[in-house]
C-alpha positions in Angstrom: 0.0 0.0 0.0 2.8 2.4 0.9 6.2 2.6 -0.8 9.6 2.6 0.6 9.7 6.4 0.7 6.7 6.8 2.8 8.1 4.2 5.3 11.3 6.1 5.4 9.4 9.3 6.0 7.6 7.7 9.1 10.9 6.6 10.6 12.5 9.9 9.9 9.5 11.7 11.6 10.0 9.4 14.6 13.8 10.1 14.9 13.4 14.0 14.5 10.6 14.1 17.1 12.7 12.0 19.4 15.6 14.5 19.1 13.2 17.3 19.9 11.6 15.3 22.8 15.0 14.8 24.3 15.9 18.5 24.1 12.4 19.6 25.3 12.7 17.2 28.3 16.1 18.5 29.2 14.7 22.1 29.1 11.7 21.1 31.3 13.8 19.1 33.8 16.0 22.3 34.4 12.9 24.1 35.6 13.1 23.8 39.5 9.4 23.7 40.1 8.7 20.7 37.9 8.9 17.2 39.3 11.1 14.9 37.0 9.2 11.8 38.2 5.8 13.3 37.2 7.2 14.2 33.8 8.5 10.9 33.4 5.3 9.2 34.3 3.3 11.5 31.8 5.6 10.3 29.1 5.1 6.7 30.1 1.3 7.1 29.9 1.4 8.9 26.6 3.8 6.3 25.1 1.6 3.5 26.2 -1.8 5.0 25.2 -0.4 6.0 21.7 1.0 2.5 21.1 -2.2 0.9 22.4 -4.4 3.0 20.1 -2.2 2.6 17.0 -4.2 -0.3 15.7 -7.5 1.5 16.1 -6.7 5.0 15.1 -3.9 4.6 12.5 -6.0 4.1 9.4 -4.3 6.4 7.1 -0.8 7.7 6.3 -1.6 11.0 8.1 -2.5 9.3 11.3 0.6 7.1 11.1 2.8 10.2 10.8 1.0 11.8 13.8 1.6 8.6 15.8 5.2 8.6 14.8 5.6 12.1 16.1 3.7 11.5 19.3 5.7 8.2 20.0 9.1 9.9 19.2 8.4 12.9 21.5 7.3 10.7 24.3 10.1 8.1 24.0 12.7 10.9 23.7 11.5 12.4 27.0 11.8 8.9 28.7 15.4 8.4 27.3 16.6 11.7 28.5 14.9 11.8 31.8 15.9 8.4 32.9 19.4 9.2 33.9 18.4 12.4 35.7 15.6 10.5 37.5 17.9 7.7 38.8 20.5 10.3 39.9 18.1 12.5 41.6 16.4 9.7 43.5 19.3 7.4 44.3 22.3 9.7 44.8 23.3 11.1 48.1 24.1 14.4 46.5 22.1 16.7 44.1 23.0 16.1 40.4 25.1 19.3 39.9 27.1 18.6 43.1 27.5 14.9 42.2 28.8 15.9 38.6 31.2 18.3 40.2 32.6 15.5 42.5 32.9 13.2 39.5 34.8 15.7 37.5 37.2 16.4 40.3 36.0 19.8 41.5 35.1 20.4 45.1 
C-alpha cells in the first residue's frame, strides 16, 4: 500500500521528534518547580496510550505520521529523563554537586 519512501518518512519523523523530545525534556527538567518523576510518568502514559491505540486510530498515512511524532516525542522524553531520575532519587548528592565530584571539582 505504501512505498519505501513513505516508510522512510515515518521513521524520519520518529527520529526527528525523538531528538526534539530529548531537548524539550532537558529544558523542562531544568525548571526547578517541575517534578522529574511526574514528567517521566506522563511520558510513560502517553507512550503506552499511543501505542495501544495505534491499531485502532492509524487508518491512514497522516495518522501514522501523527503517531510517529507523538511516539518519538514521548520516548525521547523517557530516554533523556531516565538518567536524571535515577541520579536525583538514588544519589546522596544533588545532580550538579555529584557531577562536580565526578569531574574532580570540590
